[in-house]
KEFI-96184 format. One record per atom (N, C-alpha, C, O, CB): x, y, z; residue in one letter. Coordinates in steps of 0.05 Angstrom, whole numbers, plus 5000, padded with zeros to 4 digits. Glycine has a CB too. Example, Ala and Ser with C-alpha at 12.3 -4.5 7.8 and 13.67 -1.06 7.14 Angstrom:
REM residues 2
526448865156a;524649105156a;526449345156a;528549345169a;522649115181a;525749555142s;527349795143s;525850015157s;526850235161s;528249885114s;
This chain:
REM residues 21
520052585003m;519852324989m;519152105009m;518551875001m;522552254974m;519252165034f;518651965055f;515651915056f;514651695059f;519752045083f;514152135053e;511152115055e;510151945031e;508351785034e;509852395055e;511351995008a;510451854984a;510851544988a;509151384981a;511951954958a;513151474999e;513751185003e;511651065022e;510750845019e;516651145013e;510951215043k;509051115063k;506351075049k;504950875053k;508751315088k;505551275033v;502951255019v;502951015000v;500950864998v;502251525004v;505150984986i;505250764966i;505150494981i;503750314972i;507950784949i;506550485003k;506550225018k;503750165028k;502749945027k;508650235043k;502350375037l;499650335047l;497850255024l;496150075027l;498450605061l;498150385002f;496450314978f;496950024970f;495049874964f;497050514954f;499549954969h;500249674960h;499049474980h;498049274973h;503349644957h;499349545006g;498349355027g;495349315024g;494349095028g;499049475055g;493949525017r;490949505015r;490349334990r;488549164990r;489549795012r;491849384970r;491249224944r;492048934949r;490648754939r;492849354918r;494148894963l;495048614967l;492948474985l;492348234981l;497948604981l;491948615004r;489948485023r;487448425006r;486248215010r;489248685048r;486648604989k;484148554973k;484648304955k;482848144950k;483348804956k;487048284945n;487648054927n;487547794942n;486647584932n;490548094913n;488447804967i;488547554984i;485647474991i;484947244992i;490247595010i;484047674996s;481247615004s;479847464982s;477447394985s;479647885011s;
């Protein structure tokens, strides 16, 4: 379940960065 959290955080970080751009 640790890998899933890392992937979700990475996915959220990418979506958040695209929203800020």
